[in-house]
C-alpha positions in Angstrom: -29.9 -42.9 -60.0 -27.3 -42.0 -62.6 -26.7 -44.1 -65.7 -23.0 -44.0 -64.8 -23.3 -45.6 -61.3 -23.6 -49.2 -62.5 -22.6 -50.6 -65.9 -21.6 -53.9 -67.3 -20.2 -55.0 -70.6 -22.7 -57.2 -72.5 -21.7 -57.9 -76.1 -20.0 -54.8 -77.5 -21.3 -51.8 -75.6 -21.6 -51.0 -71.9 -25.1 -51.6 -70.6 -26.2 -49.1 -67.8 -27.9 -50.9 -64.9 -27.6 -54.5 -66.3 -30.0 -55.9 -63.7 -32.9 -53.7 -64.7 -36.1 -55.8 -65.0 -39.2 -55.2 -67.1 -41.2 -54.8 -63.9 -38.9 -52.0 -62.6 -39.0 -50.2 -66.0 -42.8 -50.2 -66.0 -43.0 -49.1 -62.4 -40.6 -46.2 -63.0 -42.8 -45.0 -65.9 -45.9 -45.1 -63.6 -44.0 -43.2 -60.8 -43.2 -40.4 -63.3 -47.0 -39.6 -63.8 -47.2 -36.6 -61.4 -44.1 -35.0 -62.8 -45.3 -35.4 -66.4 -48.7 -34.0 -65.6 -47.0 -31.0 -63.8 -45.1 -30.4 -67.0 -48.0 -30.9 -69.4 -48.8 -27.3 -70.2 -45.1 -26.2 -70.4 -44.1 -29.1 -72.6 -47.1 -28.4 -75.0 -46.1 -24.8 -75.3 -42.4 -25.6 -75.9 -43.1 -28.4 -78.3 -41.2 -31.0 -76.4 -40.5 -32.3 -72.9 -37.8 -30.6 -70.9 -34.1 -31.4 -70.7 -34.7 -32.6 -67.1 -37.3 -35.1 -68.2 -35.1 -36.2 -71.1 -32.4 -37.0 -68.6 -34.8 -38.8 -66.3 -35.9 -40.9 -69.3 -32.3 -41.7 -70.1 -31.5 -42.6 -66.5 -34.6 -44.8 -66.3 -33.5 -46.8 -69.3 -36.5 -45.9 -71.5 -34.4 -45.2 -74.6 -32.9 -48.7 -74.5 -35.9 -50.9 -73.8 -36.0 -52.6 -77.2 -32.3 -52.0 -78.1 -30.3 -55.2 -78.5 -28.0 -56.2 -75.6 -25.0 -56.2 -77.9 -25.5 -52.5 -78.6 -26.0 -51.5 -75.0 -29.7 -52.0 -74.6 -32.0 -54.3 -72.5 -33.7 -56.1 -75.4 -37.0 -56.4 -73.6 -40.1 -57.7 -75.3 -42.8 -55.6 -76.9 -45.2 -56.1 -74.1 -42.8 -54.4 -71.7 -42.1 -51.7 -74.1 -45.8 -50.9 -74.8 -46.7 -51.1 -71.1 -44.0 -48.6 -70.3 -45.1 -46.2 -73.1 -48.7 -46.5 -71.9 -47.7 -45.4 -68.4 -45.7 -42.4 -69.8 -48.7 -41.5 -72.0 -51.0 -41.7 -69.0 -48.8 -39.0 -67.5 -49.1 -36.9 -70.6 -50.0 -38.2 -74.1 -47.9 -35.5 -75.9 -44.8 -36.5 -74.0 -45.7 -40.1 -74.5 -46.0 -39.6 -78.3 -42.6 -37.9 -78.4 -40.9 -40.7 -76.4 -42.6 -43.6 -78.2 -42.0 -42.4 -81.7 -38.4 -41.5 -80.8 -37.6 -44.9 -79.4 -39.8 -47.3 -81.4 -37.7 -47.0 -84.5 -34.8 -48.8 -82.8 -36.3 -52.1 -84.0 -36.4 -51.3 -87.8 -33.0 -49.7 -87.5 -31.5 -53.0 -86.3 -33.6 -55.0 -88.7 -33.1 -53.2 -91.9 -29.7 -51.6 -92.0 -26.3 -53.4 -92.2 -24.6 -54.2 -88.9 -21.8 -51.7 -89.5 -24.3 -48.9 -90.0 -26.2 -50.0 -86.8 -23.1 -50.1 -84.8 -22.1 -46.6 -85.9 -25.7 -45.3 -85.2 -25.5 -46.5 -81.6 -22.1 -44.8 -81.2 -19.9 -45.1 -78.1 -22.7 -44.6 -75.5 -25.4 -46.8 -77.1 -28.0 -44.0 -77.4 -30.2 -43.9 -80.5 -33.3 -41.7 -80.8 -34.9 -41.2 -84.2 -38.2 -40.2 -85.7 -39.4 -41.7 -89.0 -41.4 -39.5 -91.4 -42.9 -42.4 -93.3 -44.6 -40.6 -96.2 -42.1 -40.6 -99.1 -41.0 -37.1 -100.0 -37.9 -35.7 -101.7 -35.7 -37.8 -103.9 -32.6 -39.8 -103.8 -30.4 -39.1 -106.8 -27.7 -41.7 -107.6 -24.1 -40.5 -107.5 -20.7 -42.2 -107.1 -20.7 -44.3 -104.0 -24.3 -43.5 -103.0 -26.9 -40.9 -103.4 -27.7 -37.2 -102.8 -30.8 -36.3 -100.9 -32.9 -33.1 -100.7 -36.3 -32.8 -99.1 -38.6 -31.6 -96.4 -40.3 -34.1 -94.0 -43.0 -32.7 -91.7 -44.4 -34.4 -88.6 -41.2 -36.0 -87.6 -42.4 -37.0 -84.2 -39.7 -37.6 -81.6 -37.1 -35.4 -83.2 -36.2 -32.8 -80.4 -33.6 -35.1 -78.7 -32.8 -37.2 -81.8 -29.4 -38.6 -82.6 -30.6 -39.5 -86.1 -33.6 -39.2 -88.3 -35.3 -41.7 -90.7 -37.0 -40.3 -93.8 -38.9 -42.1 -96.5 -38.2 -41.0 -100.0 -38.0 -42.2 -103.6 -34.9 -43.5 -105.5 -34.7 -41.8 -108.9 -32.8 -44.1 -111.2 -32.8 -43.4 -114.9 -34.8 -46.0 -116.9 -35.9 -47.8 -113.7 -39.1 -47.9 -111.7 -39.5 -45.5 -108.8 -38.4 -47.4 -105.6 -39.6 -46.2 -102.2 -36.8 -46.3 -99.6 -35.9 -45.2 -96.1 -32.8 -43.2 -95.4 -30.9 -43.1 -92.1 -29.5 -39.7 -91.4 -27.0 -38.7 -88.6 -27.9 -35.6 -86.7 -25.4 -33.5 -88.5 -27.1 -34.1 -91.9 -30.5 -32.5 -91.1 -31.9 -29.4 -89.6 -35.1 -29.1 -87.5 -37.6 -26.4 -88.0 -39.0 -24.6 -85.0 -42.6 -25.2 -86.2 -44.2 -27.2 -83.4 -45.7 -26.6 -80.0 -47.4 -23.4 -78.8 -50.4 -22.6 -81.0 -49.1 -24.6 -84.0 -51.5 -27.5 -83.2 -54.6 -28.1 -81.2 -53.2 -31.0 -79.3 -50.1 -33.1 -78.8 -48.0 -30.0 -78.6 -45.3 -31.9 -76.6 -44.9 -34.6 -79.3 -41.9 -32.9 -80.9 -43.4 -33.4 -84.4 -41.2 -30.8 -86.0 -40.2 -30.7 -89.7 -36.9 -32.2 -90.8 -35.1 -30.5 -93.6 -32.3 -32.1 -95.7 -30.4 -30.0 -98.3 -28.3 -31.8 -100.9 -26.6 -34.3 -98.5 -24.5 -37.2 -99.6 -26.0 -40.5 -98.5 -23.8 -43.7 -98.4 -25.5 -46.6 -100.1 -25.6 -48.7 -96.9 -27.7 -45.9 -95.3 -30.6 -46.6 -97.7 -33.0 -49.5 -97.2 -35.9 -50.5 -99.6 -39.2 -49.7 -97.9 -40.7 -52.9 -99.4 -38.6 -54.9 -96.9 -40.1 -53.0 -94.0 -43.7 -53.8 -94.5 -44.5 -56.0 -97.5 -41.9 -58.7 -97.7 -42.5 -62.0 -95.8 -38.8 -61.9 -95.0 -37.9 -65.5 -95.9 -34.2 -64.9 -95.5 -34.7 -62.8 -92.3 -33.1 -59.4 -91.9 -29.8 -57.8 -90.9 -31.2 -57.7 -87.4 -32.1 -61.4 -87.1 -28.7 -62.4 -88.4 -26.8 -60.0 -86.0 -28.8 -60.7 -82.9 -30.5 -64.1 -83.4 -33.7 -62.5 -82.1 -36.8 -62.6 -84.4 -38.0 -59.4 -82.7 -35.7 -57.7 -85.2 -37.6 -58.9 -88.2 -38.8 -55.3 -88.0 -42.2 -55.8 -89.7 -43.7 -52.4 -89.5 -47.3 -53.4 -90.5 -47.9 -54.2 -86.8 -45.1 -52.1 -85.1 -46.1 -48.7 -86.3 -49.9 -48.8 -85.4 -48.9 -50.4 -82.1 -46.9 -47.3 -81.2 -49.9 -45.1 -82.0 -52.2 -47.4 -79.9 -49.9 -47.3 -76.9 -50.2 -43.5 -76.8 -54.0 -43.7 -77.3 -54.5 -46.2 -74.5 -52.4 -44.1 -72.2 -54.4 -41.0 -73.1 -57.7 -42.9 -72.4 -56.4 -43.9 -68.9 -55.4 -40.3 -68.3 -59.0 -39.2 -69.3 -60.4 -41.8 -66.9 -58.2 -40.4 -64.1 -59.4 -36.8 -64.9 -63.0 -37.9 -65.0 -62.7 -39.7 -61.6 -61.1 -36.7 -60.0 -64.0 -34.6 -61.2 -66.9 -36.8 -60.2 -65.4 -37.3 -56.7 -66.1 -33.6 -55.9 -68.6 -32.3 -58.5 -72.3 -32.7 -57.7 -75.2 -33.4 -60.0 -77.3 -30.5 -61.3 -80.5 -32.3 -60.6 -81.9 -34.3 -57.7 -80.5 -36.2 -56.1 -77.8 -33.5 -55.9 -75.0 -35.7 -54.6 -71.4 -36.1 -55.8 -71.6 -37.7 -59.1 -69.6 -40.8 -58.1 -72.4 -41.7 -55.7 -75.0 -41.7 -58.4 -75.7 -44.6 -60.8 -75.2 -42.5 -63.8 -71.6 -41.5 -62.9 -70.9 -45.1 -61.9 -72.2 -46.5 -65.2 -70.1 -44.1 -67.2 -67.0 -44.9 -65.2 -67.6 -48.6 -65.5 -68.3 -48.5 -69.3 -65.2 -46.4 -69.9 -63.0 -48.7 -67.8 -64.2 -51.7 -69.7 -63.5 -50.1 -73.0 -60.0 -49.0 -72.0 -59.3 -52.4 -70.6 -60.3 -53.9 -73.9 -58.2 -51.4 -75.9 -55.1 -52.3 -73.8 -55.8 -56.0 -74.1 -55.9 -55.7 -77.9 -52.6 -53.9 -77.9 -50.8 -56.3 -75.5 -52.2 -59.4 -77.1 -51.0 -58.1 -80.5 -47.5 -57.5 -79.0 -47.4 -61.1 -77.9 -48.7 -62.3 -81.2 -46.0 -60.4 -83.0 -43.4 -62.4 -81.0 -45.3 -65.6 -81.7 -45.0 -64.9 -85.4 -41.3 -64.3 -84.9 -41.0 -67.7 -83.2 -42.9 -69.3 -86.1 -40.5 -67.6 -88.5 -37.5 -68.9 -86.5 -38.9 -72.5 -86.6 -39.1 -72.4 -90.4 -42.9 -71.9 -90.5 -42.9 -68.6 -92.5 -45.7 -66.3 -91.5 -47.6 -64.9 -94.5 -48.1 -61.2 -95.4 -51.7 -61.6 -94.3 -50.5 -62.6 -90.8 -48.5 -59.5 -90.4 -51.0 -57.0 -92.0 -53.9 -58.5 -90.1 -52.0 -57.9 -86.8 -51.6 -54.2 -87.9 -55.3 -54.1 -88.8 -56.5 -55.1 -85.3 -54.2 -52.6 -83.6 -56.3 -49.8 -85.1 -59.2 -51.2 -83.2 -57.2 -50.6 -80.0 -57.0 -46.9 -81.1 -60.7 -46.8 -81.9 -61.7 -48.2 -78.5 -59.4 -45.7 -76.7 -61.0 -42.8 -78.7 -64.5 -44.1 -77.8 -63.7 -44.2 -74.1 -62.2 -40.7 -74.0 -65.1 -39.2 -75.9 -67.6 -40.8 -73.6 -65.8 -39.4 -70.6 -65.5 -35.9 -72.1 -69.2 -35.6 -72.9 -70.4 -37.0 -69.6 -68.9 -34.7 -67.0 -70.6 -31.3 -67.8 -69.9 -28.2 -69.8 -67.2 -26.9 -67.4 -64.8 -29.4 -68.9 -64.7 -27.3 -72.0 -62.7 -24.6 -70.3 -59.3 -24.2 -72.1 -56.4 -26.0 -70.5 -58.3 -28.5 -68.4 -56.7 -32.0 -68.6 -59.8 -33.8 -69.8 -60.2 -31.3 -72.6 -56.6 -31.8 -73.7 -57.1 -35.6 -73.7 -60.2 -35.2 -75.8 -58.4 -33.0 -78.3 -55.6 -35.6 -78.5 -58.3 -38.1 -79.4 -59.6 -35.8 -82.2 -56.2 -35.1 -83.6 -55.3 -38.7 -83.6 -58.5 -39.8 -85.2 -57.8 -37.5 -88.1 -54.4 -39.1 -88.6 -55.6 -42.7 -88.2 -58.6 -42.1 -90.5 -56.0 -41.9 -93.4 -54.5 -45.3 -92.5 -57.5 -47.5 -91.6 -59.1 -47.7 -95.1 -55.7 -48.7 -96.5 -54.9 -51.4 -94.0 -58.4 -52.9 -93.9 -58.5 -53.2 -97.7 -54.9 -54.5 -97.8 -55.8 -57.2 -95.2 -58.8 -58.3 -97.3 -56.8 -58.3 -100.6 -54.0 -60.4 -98.9 -56.6 -62.9 -97.7 -58.3 -63.3 -101.1 -55.0 -63.4 -103.0 -55.7 -60.1 -104.9 -53.2 -57.7 -106.3 -52.4 -55.3 -103.4 -52.1 -52.4 -105.9 -55.4 -52.9 -107.7 -58.0 -50.2 -107.0 
C-alpha cells in the first residue's frame, strides 16, 4: 500500500488513506513484529531503523496517528496511539523508542506553538517527526525580532528521520529571571552527531538518541514556547492547539504525556521478553528431575503466569491513564478545570507502569537459565533495555512523586 494510492482533503492538508481505523493501525503494527525482530541487531548497530522500515511506518500511517485532521493526520485518541507503540516495541524496543519519541511530540507542537508555526511545521505533505531533548541546555539570547541560539542537546531520541527538533533551553534576558523555554527548529537549523548505535550504548541502540547541535542560529519569537505552559500551568485559557482544533487532546500537558511514551516502550519490551521466554521453555528442558520441557513443569508455568499478570497490569495502568488524560480534557472543555495535582498524579502513576514492566522482564531473564546471558540473545537485549531505562527513570521518579505530594498538600513546588 502506498500513501499516494488513496487520499482525501480533510481540513487543509491531504490525508492519506482517510478510512484508516484505529483497529487497522494497531493490527498493522502487530503484523510488523517479525520484520522488526529480523532487523533488531542491524538497527541497533546502525543506531536507527532502516529506510525501508521508515517507509513502511509512513505508509502505515504511524507518523500521523495523533496529528490533527486539519494538518493531514488521523487525530486518533491516546489509547490507539499507545497500543500501536506497544506493538512496535514488542517487535523491537529500540525501534519502538525511536518511533514513539519521534511521533509523540506532535501533541505539544500543536498545543504550544502558534497555528502559523504549526502549519509551516507540517509542510505540504503533513509529515512531522521531532525529538525533544527536555533538559534545558544552551541559551537563547534576545536579538531583534527573536533570539539567537547555540547549544548541544544529547539523547535526542527519534532524530534520525526528523523533520524538526525541539530543544529545551533558557532565555537570557538582562535584568530578568531565567525562563526555561522550548525551541522548535526546522531540520536545516541543526546538525546530528553520529554518536549513537554500535557500541555507544549497552541497549536501545536503534533508538536514534543522537546529539543535536545548534550553532548561533536565529530563532523567530513565535518558535519559542515557555516550558511552564507545557507541564505546570493548569491551562485555564486552553492552548493554541485547543483553539485551532477544538480538541482537548491538544492541551498538551506533558506531565502525563512524556512518561506515557516511556511506559509504552517498556510494556512492549516486557511483552517481547515474555515471547522470548515462551520460545525458550517450549524446547529447553529442566536440569533436574523431572527433566521435561520447562513449559510442562509447574515452575515454568508459575513464572510465565506471574510475568503475564504483571505485564497485563502494566499495560492496564498505561491505557487507563490514556483514557484518564482524555477525561481530564473533557472536564476542561466543560469548564471544570483540572488541577495541577490531577495532571501530575497521572504522570506519577505512569511510572508505576514502567516499574511493573521492568519487574516482569527481570523475572523472565533470571528464570530461564544461564544460557540466556550469551551476547545478542533477544531476552538479554530486553533485559538490558530494562536496566538502561531504569537508570533514566530513576532520575524522574523522585521528582514526580514529591511534586505530586506537594501539589496535594498545597506546598511550594520549588521548596526543598
